[in-house]
MMTF fields as JSON, N, C-alpha, C and O atoms, coordinates in Angstrom:
{
  "mmtfVersion": "1.0.0",
  "mmtfProducer": "UNKNOWN",
  "numBonds": 207,
  "numAtoms": 208,
  "numGroups": 52,
  "numChains": 1,
  "numModels": 1,
  "chainsPerModel": [1],
  "groupsPerChain": [52],
  "chainIdList": ["A"],
  "bondAtomList": [4, 2, 8, 6, 12, 10, 16, 14, 20, 18, 24, 22, 28, 26, 32, 30, 36, 34, 40, 38, 44, 42, 48, 46, 52, 50, 56, 54, 60, 58, 64, 62, 68, 66, 72, 70, 76, 74, 80, 78, 84, 82, 88, 86, 92, 90, 96, 94, 100, 98, 104, 102, 108, 106, 112, 110, 116, 114, 120, 118, 124, 122, 128, 126, 132, 130, 136, 134, 140, 138, 144, 142, 148, 146, 152, 150, 156, 154, 160, 158, 164, 162, 168, 166, 172, 170, 176, 174, 180, 178, 184, 182, 188, 186, 192, 190, 196, 194, 200, 198, 204, 202],
  "bondOrderList": [1, 1, 1, 1, 1, 1, 1, 1, 1, 1, 1, 1, 1, 1, 1, 1, 1, 1, 1, 1, 1, 1, 1, 1, 1, 1, 1, 1, 1, 1, 1, 1, 1, 1, 1, 1, 1, 1, 1, 1, 1, 1, 1, 1, 1, 1, 1, 1, 1, 1, 1],
  "groupList": [{"groupName": "MET", "atomNameList": ["N", "CA", "C", "O"], "elementList": ["N", "C", "C", "O"], "formalChargeList": [0, 0, 0, 0], "bondAtomList": [1, 0, 2, 1, 3, 2], "bondOrderList": [1, 1, 2], "singleLetterCode": "M", "chemCompType": "L-PEPTIDE LINKING"}, {"groupName": "VAL", "atomNameList": ["N", "CA", "C", "O"], "elementList": ["N", "C", "C", "O"], "formalChargeList": [0, 0, 0, 0], "bondAtomList": [1, 0, 2, 1, 3, 2], "bondOrderList": [1, 1, 2], "singleLetterCode": "V", "chemCompType": "L-PEPTIDE LINKING"}, {"groupName": "GLU", "atomNameList": ["N", "CA", "C", "O"], "elementList": ["N", "C", "C", "O"], "formalChargeList": [0, 0, 0, 0], "bondAtomList": [1, 0, 2, 1, 3, 2], "bondOrderList": [1, 1, 2], "singleLetterCode": "E", "chemCompType": "L-PEPTIDE LINKING"}, {"groupName": "LYS", "atomNameList": ["N", "CA", "C", "O"], "elementList": ["N", "C", "C", "O"], "formalChargeList": [0, 0, 0, 0], "bondAtomList": [1, 0, 2, 1, 3, 2], "bondOrderList": [1, 1, 2], "singleLetterCode": "K", "chemCompType": "L-PEPTIDE LINKING"}, {"groupName": "LEU", "atomNameList": ["N", "CA", "C", "O"], "elementList": ["N", "C", "C", "O"], "formalChargeList": [0, 0, 0, 0], "bondAtomList": [1, 0, 2, 1, 3, 2], "bondOrderList": [1, 1, 2], "singleLetterCode": "L", "chemCompType": "L-PEPTIDE LINKING"}, {"groupName": "THR", "atomNameList": ["N", "CA", "C", "O"], "elementList": ["N", "C", "C", "O"], "formalChargeList": [0, 0, 0, 0], "bondAtomList": [1, 0, 2, 1, 3, 2], "bondOrderList": [1, 1, 2], "singleLetterCode": "T", "chemCompType": "L-PEPTIDE LINKING"}, {"groupName": "ASN", "atomNameList": ["N", "CA", "C", "O"], "elementList": ["N", "C", "C", "O"], "formalChargeList": [0, 0, 0, 0], "bondAtomList": [1, 0, 2, 1, 3, 2], "bondOrderList": [1, 1, 2], "singleLetterCode": "N", "chemCompType": "L-PEPTIDE LINKING"}, {"groupName": "TYR", "atomNameList": ["N", "CA", "C", "O"], "elementList": ["N", "C", "C", "O"], "formalChargeList": [0, 0, 0, 0], "bondAtomList": [1, 0, 2, 1, 3, 2], "bondOrderList": [1, 1, 2], "singleLetterCode": "Y", "chemCompType": "L-PEPTIDE LINKING"}, {"groupName": "ILE", "atomNameList": ["N", "CA", "C", "O"], "elementList": ["N", "C", "C", "O"], "formalChargeList": [0, 0, 0, 0], "bondAtomList": [1, 0, 2, 1, 3, 2], "bondOrderList": [1, 1, 2], "singleLetterCode": "I", "chemCompType": "L-PEPTIDE LINKING"}, {"groupName": "CYS", "atomNameList": ["N", "CA", "C", "O"], "elementList": ["N", "C", "C", "O"], "formalChargeList": [0, 0, 0, 0], "bondAtomList": [1, 0, 2, 1, 3, 2], "bondOrderList": [1, 1, 2], "singleLetterCode": "C", "chemCompType": "L-PEPTIDE LINKING"}, {"groupName": "SER", "atomNameList": ["N", "CA", "C", "O"], "elementList": ["N", "C", "C", "O"], "formalChargeList": [0, 0, 0, 0], "bondAtomList": [1, 0, 2, 1, 3, 2], "bondOrderList": [1, 1, 2], "singleLetterCode": "S", "chemCompType": "L-PEPTIDE LINKING"}, {"groupName": "PHE", "atomNameList": ["N", "CA", "C", "O"], "elementList": ["N", "C", "C", "O"], "formalChargeList": [0, 0, 0, 0], "bondAtomList": [1, 0, 2, 1, 3, 2], "bondOrderList": [1, 1, 2], "singleLetterCode": "F", "chemCompType": "L-PEPTIDE LINKING"}, {"groupName": "ALA", "atomNameList": ["N", "CA", "C", "O"], "elementList": ["N", "C", "C", "O"], "formalChargeList": [0, 0, 0, 0], "bondAtomList": [1, 0, 2, 1, 3, 2], "bondOrderList": [1, 1, 2], "singleLetterCode": "A", "chemCompType": "L-PEPTIDE LINKING"}, {"groupName": "ASP", "atomNameList": ["N", "CA", "C", "O"], "elementList": ["N", "C", "C", "O"], "formalChargeList": [0, 0, 0, 0], "bondAtomList": [1, 0, 2, 1, 3, 2], "bondOrderList": [1, 1, 2], "singleLetterCode": "D", "chemCompType": "L-PEPTIDE LINKING"}, {"groupName": "TRP", "atomNameList": ["N", "CA", "C", "O"], "elementList": ["N", "C", "C", "O"], "formalChargeList": [0, 0, 0, 0], "bondAtomList": [1, 0, 2, 1, 3, 2], "bondOrderList": [1, 1, 2], "singleLetterCode": "W", "chemCompType": "L-PEPTIDE LINKING"}, {"groupName": "ARG", "atomNameList": ["N", "CA", "C", "O"], "elementList": ["N", "C", "C", "O"], "formalChargeList": [0, 0, 0, 0], "bondAtomList": [1, 0, 2, 1, 3, 2], "bondOrderList": [1, 1, 2], "singleLetterCode": "R", "chemCompType": "L-PEPTIDE LINKING"}, {"groupName": "HIS", "atomNameList": ["N", "CA", "C", "O"], "elementList": ["N", "C", "C", "O"], "formalChargeList": [0, 0, 0, 0], "bondAtomList": [1, 0, 2, 1, 3, 2], "bondOrderList": [1, 1, 2], "singleLetterCode": "H", "chemCompType": "L-PEPTIDE LINKING"}],
  "groupTypeList": [0, 1, 2, 3, 4, 5, 2, 6, 6, 3, 5, 7, 7, 8, 9, 2, 2, 9, 10, 11, 12, 7, 3, 13, 3, 3, 5, 12, 4, 3, 9, 2, 12, 14, 9, 15, 3, 7, 3, 10, 9, 6, 1, 2, 8, 5, 3, 16, 12, 1, 3, 8],
  "groupIdList": [1, 2, 3, 4, 5, 6, 7, 8, 9, 10, 11, 12, 13, 14, 15, 16, 17, 18, 19, 20, 21, 22, 23, 24, 25, 26, 27, 28, 29, 30, 31, 32, 33, 34, 35, 36, 37, 38, 39, 40, 41, 42, 43, 44, 45, 46, 47, 48, 49, 50, 51, 52],
  "secStructList": [7, 7, 3, 3, 3, 3, 3, 6, 6, 3, 3, 3, 3, 3, 7, 6, 6, 6, 7, 7, 3, 3, 1, 1, 2, 2, 2, 2, 2, 2, 2, 2, 2, 2, 2, 2, 2, 2, 1, 1, 7, 7, 2, 2, 2, 2, 6, 6, 3, 3, 7, 7],
  "xCoordList": [10.429, 9.599, 8.992, 9.304, 8.199, 6.973, 7.661, 8.505, 7.507, 8.002, 7.151, 5.979, 7.899, 7.242, 7.312, 8.294, 6.139, 5.832, 5.445, 4.48, 5.868, 4.951, 4.997, 5.993, 3.566, 3.196, 1.903, 0.962, 2.282, 1.263, 1.044, -0.098, 2.083, 2.063, 1.323, 0.918, 1.075, 0.589, 1.536, 2.37, 1.626, 2.108, 1.485, 0.502, 2.002, 1.484, 2.582, 3.788, 2.097, 2.608, 2.467, 1.334, 3.432, 3.386, 3.702, 4.508, 2.959, 3.153, 4.29, 3.897, 5.494, 6.226, 5.957, 6.584, 5.22, 4.951, 3.737, 3.934, 2.673, 1.706, 1.473, 0.757, 2.162, 2.158, 1.095, 1.148, 0.09, -1.021, -0.697, 0.103, -1.238, -0.874, -1.958, -3.186, -1.305, -2.15, -1.678, -0.538, -2.947, -2.666, -1.852, -1.113, -2.007, -1.35, -0.409, -0.733, 0.827, 1.922, 1.38, 1.751, 0.403, -0.022, -0.652, -0.395, -1.617, -2.411, -1.249, -1.285, -0.525, 0.657, 1.237, 1.291, 1.637, 2.408, 1.726, 2.36, 0.279, -0.301, -0.601, -0.76, -0.792, -0.899, 0.325, 0.261, 1.443, 2.735, 2.807, 2.978, 2.651, 2.751, 1.767, 2.027, 0.808, -0.434, 0.03, -0.156, 0.577, 1.091, 2.3, 2.562, 3.086, 4.174, 3.947, 4.651, 3.04, 2.685, 2.029, 2.418, 0.891, -0.122, -0.189, -0.916, 0.927, 1.14, -0.32, -0.831, -0.878, -2.141, -2.607, -2.011, -3.577, -4.017, -5.178, -5.772, -5.593, -6.602, -7.582, -7.231, -8.969, -9.953, -10.378, -10.786, -10.165, -10.566, -9.582, -9.966, -8.098, -7.083, -6.9, -6.609, -7.084, -6.752, -8.165, -8.116, -9.259, -10.082, -9.762, -10.524, -8.753, -8.304, -7.357, -6.734, -7.005, -5.695, -6.342, -7.546, -5.557, -5.943, -5.349, -4.334, -5.92, -5.26, -4.533, -4.977, -3.359, -2.404, -2.189, -1.424],
  "yCoordList": [2.085, 0.812, 0.364, 0.683, -0.316, -1.182, -1.947, -2.695, -1.954, -2.927, -4.106, -4.018, -5.396, -6.575, -6.76, -6.472, -7.282, -7.85, -9.021, -9.309, -9.889, -11.071, -11.269, -11.292, -11.401, -11.511, -12.388, -12.315, -13.275, -14.588, -15.278, -15.605, -15.557, -16.43, -15.805, -16.549, -14.565, -13.737, -12.875, -12.547, -12.292, -11.277, -9.961, -9.968, -8.776, -7.856, -6.784, -6.924, -5.845, -4.776, -3.406, -3.089, -2.591, -1.293, -0.478, -0.767, 0.572, 1.733, 2.809, 3.272, 3.018, 3.6, 5.056, 5.511, 5.78, 6.983, 7.337, 8.294, 6.65, 6.597, 5.714, 5.99, 4.561, 3.394, 2.399, 1.397, 2.587, 1.786, 0.248, 0.198, -0.778, -2.078, -2.876, -2.807, -3.474, -3.947, -5.506, -5.926, -6.341, -7.698, -7.961, -8.938, -7.203, -7.44, -6.134, -4.977, -6.565, -5.556, -4.588, -3.421, -4.954, -3.961, -2.758, -1.587, -3.259, -2.047, -1.282, -0.056, -1.652, -1.089, 0.045, 1.234, -0.477, 0.191, 1.267, 2.291, 1.205, 2.367, 3.177, 4.318, 2.99, 3.743, 4.7, 5.912, 3.933, 4.629, 5.701, 6.828, 5.388, 6.405, 7.408, 8.506, 7.265, 8.353, 9.282, 10.493, 8.814, 9.656, 10.284, 11.276, 9.864, 10.59, 11.529, 12.535, 11.294, 12.423, 13.353, 14.502, 13.169, 14.066, 14.785, 15.709, 13.961, 14.193, 14.068, 14.975, 12.805, 12.625, 11.498, 11.076, 10.753, 9.541, 9.491, 10.558, 8.463, 8.25, 7.579, 6.451, 7.927, 7.027, 5.607, 4.678, 5.692, 4.671, 3.635, 2.484, 3.9, 3.045, 2.568, 1.392, 3.576, 3.159, 2.247, 1.672, 2.211, 1.351, -0.121, -0.952, -0.436, -1.944, -2.12, -3.18, -1.145, -1.313, -2.194, -2.137, -2.918, -3.94, -3.525, -2.829, -3.91, -3.517, -4.765, -5.878, -4.528, -5.587, -5.407, -6.156],
  "zCoordList": [-3.26, -3.802, -2.609, -1.462, -2.936, -1.914, -1.035, -1.528, 0.234, 1.297, 1.575, 1.942, 1.352, 1.714, 3.231, 3.915, 3.69, 5.126, 5.269, 4.56, 5.981, 6.082, 7.788, 8.512, 8.156, 9.554, 9.303, 8.513, 10.353, 10.565, 9.399, 9.075, 8.677, 7.456, 6.383, 5.49, 6.316, 5.302, 4.911, 5.755, 3.487, 3.062, 2.691, 1.95, 3.17, 2.778, 2.181, 2.381, 1.527, 0.749, 1.411, 1.774, 1.606, 2.437, 1.232, 0.348, 1.322, 0.334, 1.403, 2.474, 0.93, 1.509, 1.818, 2.774, 1.24, 1.418, 2.596, 3.345, 2.705, 3.457, 4.579, 5.542, 4.395, 5.209, 5.104, 5.817, 4.246, 4.238, 3.546, 2.612, 3.959, 3.92, 2.8, 2.834, 2.03, 0.832, 0.701, 0.894, 0.288, 0.087, -1.276, -1.397, -2.086, -3.605, -3.849, -3.582, -4.415, -4.811, -5.629, -5.496, -6.611, -7.738, -7.142, -7.422, -6.175, -5.792, -4.642, -4.744, -3.88, -3.182, -4.092, -3.778, -5.199, -6.281, -6.781, -7.038, -7.004, -7.282, -6.423, -6.857, -5.007, -3.928, -3.718, -3.511, -3.808, -3.739, -4.518, -4.052, -6.125, -7.305, -7.156, -7.647, -6.64, -6.271, -5.255, -5.378, -4.338, -3.224, -3.417, -2.736, -4.241, -4.488, -5.562, -5.642, -6.384, -7.632, -6.997, -7.21, -6.069, -5.655, -4.132, -3.766, -3.298, -1.935, -1.189, -0.531, -1.411, -0.727, -1.146, -2.137, -0.705, -0.572, -1.566, -1.72, -2.25, -3.237, -2.649, -2.303, -2.343, -1.805, -2.228, -1.531, -3.615, -4.441, -4.376, -4.584, -4.063, -3.819, -2.46, -2.245, -1.361, -0.152, 0.423, 1.51, -0.353, 0.196, 0.088, 0.581, -0.486, -0.536, 0.349, 0.283, 1.391, 2.267, 3.417, 3.667, 4.02, 5.335, 6.508, 6.483, 7.623, 8.88, 9.145, 8.865, 9.716, 10.069, 11.51, 12.119]
}
């Protein structure tokens, strides 16, 4: 399940498979599902990742 992280009063959701951070839980869940199924990252999903 996606990990929730709060830093500098902002909430991020972390894909437990690849550790990319996202501003919304829905995108993090999509990333995690893709990573688990295909053992890789999807550029269309990871382009929404944020640097924390």
